[in-house]
C-alpha positions as CSV (number, residue, x, y, z in Angstrom):
1,M,136.5,84.1,121.5
2,K,136.3,87.2,123.9
3,R,139.4,88.6,122.2
4,I,138.0,88.0,118.9
5,T,135.2,89.8,119.7
6,A,137.0,92.9,121.4
7,I,139.2,93.0,118.0
8,V,136.0,93.0,115.7
9,L,134.2,95.9,117.6
10,T,137.5,98.0,117.4
11,L,137.8,97.5,113.5
12,I,134.3,98.5,113.0
13,F,134.3,101.6,115.5
14,A,137.7,102.6,113.9
15,L,136.0,102.3,110.5
16,M,133.2,104.4,111.4
17,A,135.3,107.1,112.6
18,A,136.6,107.3,109.5
19,V,133.0,108.4,108.2
20,P,132.3,112.0,108.6
21,A,129.5,113.1,111.0
22,F,126.5,114.4,109.6
23,A,124.6,115.7,112.2
24,M,122.6,118.9,113.7
25,E,124.8,121.6,115.5
26,E,123.5,121.2,119.4
27,G,121.3,124.1,120.4
28,E,120.1,124.6,116.5
29,R,116.3,124.8,116.7
30,R,113.5,125.3,114.2
31,L,109.5,125.8,114.4
32,V,107.6,124.5,111.8
33,L,104.2,125.2,111.9
34,G,101.4,123.8,109.7
35,A,100.2,125.6,106.6
36,D,96.7,125.7,107.4
37,L,96.7,127.0,110.9
38,T,94.7,130.3,112.2
39,D,96.8,132.9,113.7
40,E,95.4,131.9,117.0
41,Q,96.4,128.3,116.4
42,K,99.8,129.4,115.7
43,A,99.9,131.2,118.9
44,E,98.5,128.4,120.8
45,A,101.3,125.9,119.4
46,I,104.0,128.6,120.3
47,Q,102.9,128.7,123.8
48,F,102.5,124.6,123.9
49,F,106.2,124.6,122.7
50,G,107.1,127.0,125.3
51,I,109.1,129.2,122.6
52,S,110.5,132.2,124.5
53,E,113.0,133.4,122.0
54,E,113.0,133.8,118.3
55,T,113.1,131.0,116.4
56,P,113.6,130.4,112.8
57,L,110.1,129.3,111.2
58,I,109.6,126.9,108.6
59,T,105.7,126.3,107.3
60,V,105.0,122.9,105.8
61,T,101.9,122.1,103.6
62,N,99.4,119.4,102.7
63,R,101.2,119.1,99.4
64,D,104.6,118.5,101.0
65,E,102.9,115.7,102.9
66,R,101.2,114.3,100.0
67,Q,104.6,114.2,98.1
68,Y,105.6,111.1,100.4
69,F,102.4,109.6,101.6
70,E,100.1,109.9,98.1
71,G,98.5,106.6,97.1
72,K,100.4,104.9,100.0
73,L,97.7,105.7,102.9
74,P,93.9,106.2,102.8
75,D,92.8,109.9,101.6
76,E,90.9,110.4,105.2
77,K,94.7,110.0,107.0
78,L,96.0,112.9,104.6
79,G,93.1,115.4,104.5
80,H,93.5,118.3,102.4
81,V,95.0,120.8,105.1
82,A,98.4,121.0,107.3
83,L,97.9,121.5,110.9
84,S,101.0,119.3,112.7
85,S,103.5,121.9,113.7
86,I,107.0,120.9,115.3
87,Y,109.6,122.2,117.5
88,I,113.0,120.5,117.5
89,V,116.0,121.5,119.3
90,A,119.4,119.5,118.2
91,K,120.9,117.8,121.2
92,A,124.6,116.4,122.1
93,K,125.6,113.6,119.7
94,G,124.4,110.3,121.4
95,T,121.6,111.8,123.3
96,G,119.1,110.4,121.3
97,L,115.5,111.1,120.3
98,S,113.0,112.4,122.4
99,I,109.5,113.0,121.2
100,K,106.3,114.1,122.6
101,T,103.0,114.5,121.3
102,H,99.5,116.4,121.4
103,N,96.2,115.5,119.5
104,I,98.3,113.1,117.6
105,N,96.1,109.9,116.8
106,Y,97.7,108.0,114.5
107,V,101.3,108.2,114.6
108,T,102.8,107.3,118.2
109,S,106.1,108.6,119.7
110,D,107.9,105.3,119.2
111,M,106.6,105.1,115.7
112,Y,108.0,108.6,114.7
113,E,111.1,107.7,116.6
114,N,111.8,104.3,114.3
115,A,111.2,106.2,111.3
116,L,113.3,109.0,111.9
117,I,116.2,107.0,112.9
118,S,115.7,104.8,109.9
119,A,115.9,108.0,107.9
120,G,119.2,109.0,109.6
121,I,117.6,111.7,111.9
122,T,119.0,111.4,115.8
123,D,119.9,113.3,118.8
124,A,116.9,115.6,119.1
125,D,114.1,116.9,121.2
126,I,110.9,117.2,119.1
127,S,107.6,118.0,120.2
128,I,104.6,117.6,117.9
129,W,101.4,119.3,118.3
130,A,97.8,119.7,116.6
131,P,95.3,122.2,117.4
132,R,92.7,118.6,117.3
133,N,93.0,115.2,116.8
134,I,94.5,114.4,113.6
135,S,96.9,111.7,112.4
136,G,100.4,113.3,112.5
137,T,101.6,112.3,108.9
138,A,102.5,115.9,107.9
139,A,104.8,116.0,111.1
140,L,107.2,113.6,109.8
141,T,107.6,115.8,106.5
142,G,107.8,119.0,108.7
143,I,110.7,117.1,110.9
144,Y,112.7,116.0,107.3
145,K,112.3,119.9,106.2
146,A,113.6,121.3,109.4
147,Y,116.2,118.8,109.7
148,E,117.4,119.6,106.1
149,D,117.3,123.3,107.0
150,M,119.5,123.1,110.1
151,T,122.2,121.1,108.6
152,G,122.0,123.1,105.1
153,R,122.0,119.4,103.3
154,A,119.4,117.4,102.0
155,L,118.9,114.2,103.6
156,D,119.0,111.3,101.1
157,S,116.1,110.5,99.3
158,Y,116.5,106.4,100.0
159,A,116.7,107.4,103.5
160,K,113.5,109.6,103.6
161,D,111.2,106.9,101.5
162,L,112.9,104.7,103.9
163,G,111.5,106.5,107.0
164,I,107.9,106.6,105.4
165,E,107.8,103.2,104.4
166,E,108.4,102.3,107.8
167,L,105.8,104.9,109.4
168,I,103.3,103.4,106.8
169,A,103.9,99.8,107.5
170,T,103.5,100.3,111.2
171,G,100.9,102.5,111.2
172,K,98.6,100.1,109.1
173,L,99.7,97.0,111.1
174,A,98.9,99.1,114.7
175,E,95.3,99.5,113.3
176,Y,95.0,95.8,113.3
177,V,97.2,94.5,116.2
178,G,97.9,97.9,118.2
179,S,101.2,100.0,118.0
180,K,103.0,97.9,120.9
181,D,102.7,94.6,118.7
182,A,103.3,96.4,115.2
183,L,106.5,98.0,116.6
184,A,107.7,94.8,118.0
185,I,107.2,92.9,114.4
186,I,108.8,95.5,112.2
187,N,111.6,95.5,114.9
188,D,112.2,91.7,114.9
189,V,112.2,91.9,111.3
190,K,115.0,94.6,111.3
191,K,117.0,92.4,113.7
192,I,117.3,89.7,110.9
193,L,118.4,91.7,108.1
194,D,121.6,89.6,107.6
195,E,119.5,86.3,107.2
196,T,116.9,88.1,105.0
197,R,119.4,89.6,102.4
198,T,120.2,85.8,101.4
199,M,116.6,84.5,101.1
200,N,114.4,84.3,98.4
201,D,111.2,86.2,98.3
202,A,109.0,83.3,99.6
203,D,111.3,82.2,101.9
204,V,111.5,86.0,103.3
205,M,107.5,86.2,103.4
206,A,107.6,82.7,105.5
207,K,110.2,84.4,108.1
208,I,107.4,87.5,108.3
209,H,104.6,85.4,109.2
210,S,106.5,83.3,111.2
211,I,107.7,86.6,113.4
212,A,104.1,87.8,113.5
213,A,103.1,84.3,114.7
214,E,105.2,84.6,117.4
215,Y,102.9,87.5,118.9
216,G,99.9,85.7,117.9
217,V,99.0,87.6,114.6
218,T,97.9,86.3,111.4
219,L,98.9,88.8,108.8
220,T,96.8,89.6,105.8
221,D,98.5,89.6,102.3
222,D,98.7,93.3,102.1
223,Q,100.2,93.3,105.4
224,A,102.8,90.9,104.5
225,N,103.7,92.5,101.3
226,Q,104.0,96.1,103.1
227,I,106.4,94.5,105.7
228,F,108.3,92.5,102.9
229,T,108.8,95.7,101.0
230,L,110.1,97.5,104.0
231,A,112.5,94.5,104.6
232,R,114.0,94.8,101.1
233,M,114.5,98.3,101.6
234,F,116.3,98.0,104.7
235,E,118.4,96.0,102.6
236,G,119.4,98.2,100.4
237,L,121.2,100.8,103.0
238,S,124.6,101.8,102.6
239,A,127.9,101.0,104.5
240,E,127.7,104.0,105.9
241,E,124.1,103.9,107.0
242,I,125.1,100.6,109.0
243,Q,127.7,102.1,110.4
244,Q,125.9,104.8,111.9
245,R,123.1,102.7,113.3
246,L,125.7,100.8,115.1
247,V,127.0,104.3,116.5
248,N,123.3,104.7,117.5
249,M,123.2,101.6,119.4
250,A,126.9,102.2,121.2
251,N,125.5,105.2,122.4
252,A,122.5,103.6,123.9
253,A,124.4,101.4,126.1
254,Q,125.5,105.1,128.4
255,K,121.5,104.8,129.4
256,A,120.8,101.3,129.6
257,Q,120.4,99.4,132.7
258,S,121.9,96.6,131.5
259,F,125.2,97.3,129.1
260,G,125.5,93.2,128.4
261,E,122.0,93.7,126.5
262,V,123.2,96.8,124.3
263,V,126.5,94.8,123.3
264,Q,124.6,92.0,122.8
265,G,122.3,94.1,120.1
266,I,125.6,95.3,118.8
267,I,127.2,92.1,118.1
268,Q,124.1,90.6,116.6
269,S,124.1,93.5,114.1
270,I,127.7,92.9,113.3
271,G,126.4,90.2,110.8
272,D,124.6,92.7,108.9
273,F,127.8,95.1,108.7
274,I,130.0,92.3,107.5
275,Q,127.7,91.4,104.6
276,I,127.7,94.5,103.5
277,V,131.1,95.4,103.5
278,G,132.1,92.2,101.9
279,D,134.7,90.8,100.7
280,F,137.2,93.5,102.3
281,F,136.2,92.5,105.5
282,A,136.2,88.8,105.1
283,N,139.9,89.1,103.4
284,V,140.9,91.3,106.7
285,W,139.4,88.6,109.0
286,N,141.3,85.6,107.0
287,N,144.9,87.3,107.2
288,W,144.4,88.1,110.9
289,F,143.2,85.1,112.0
290,G,144.6,82.7,109.6
291,G,140.8,81.2,108.7
292,G,139.1,79.2,111.5
293,N,141.9,79.7,114.4
294,N,140.6,81.7,117.5
């Protein structure tokens, strides 16, 4: 069985190697300032970020923010000005995301990280600043703009929408149960995508309520529907995007205290990958291992 597992992992990473990477160049950086900051606030942001060299500047507006969040979050969360500002520095492949926030009272660092990984953004140091306590939703839009400017290529619209939906679902749930349990529930749902893909809607809903119950949480219909929509969106990820997530998990093994825990997580995700690759991978399996032979 260990031999089969090793060969399966080798096959998967060989397939991943054939997919060209789409990433920021290490050391590339961008400053993203909210369009409605005063000159004094802009100077304060630059001082907070510790920027001492000329850095390409991008502006994010409330209109940019509303392009993604309009109608999905209460108007008081969106406001009518853009004040969130971001400093992003691309790091070496496999470094992962490091996110720090200041005066952001709605979106946590972990929520940003999950949403960005879902959108396909990894390996960067990101600082998010605001002159006073605000929700921070504009910051995600700003990071999208910075990433696209740094790479010279637009993010996949489906992946961007997925990141937005994850941020919204987690944020709404966090207001009810706290960010720790909200993140745990959302992540547990993502771990069983290979199961939910084959379930009907009623069974997926039941599974979502069951996962929430494990944390002592009773979901409202609105919360359950939000998570359900997110789960169905994750099921629509392409094989390439699933492969990239496996790469990120493998890279995390270099930093983990327990390599075994990370490998176990990778193996648990293999079912999701095999489901996406479909008949091709099944045929390879049958040809190599002769059906059920170890």
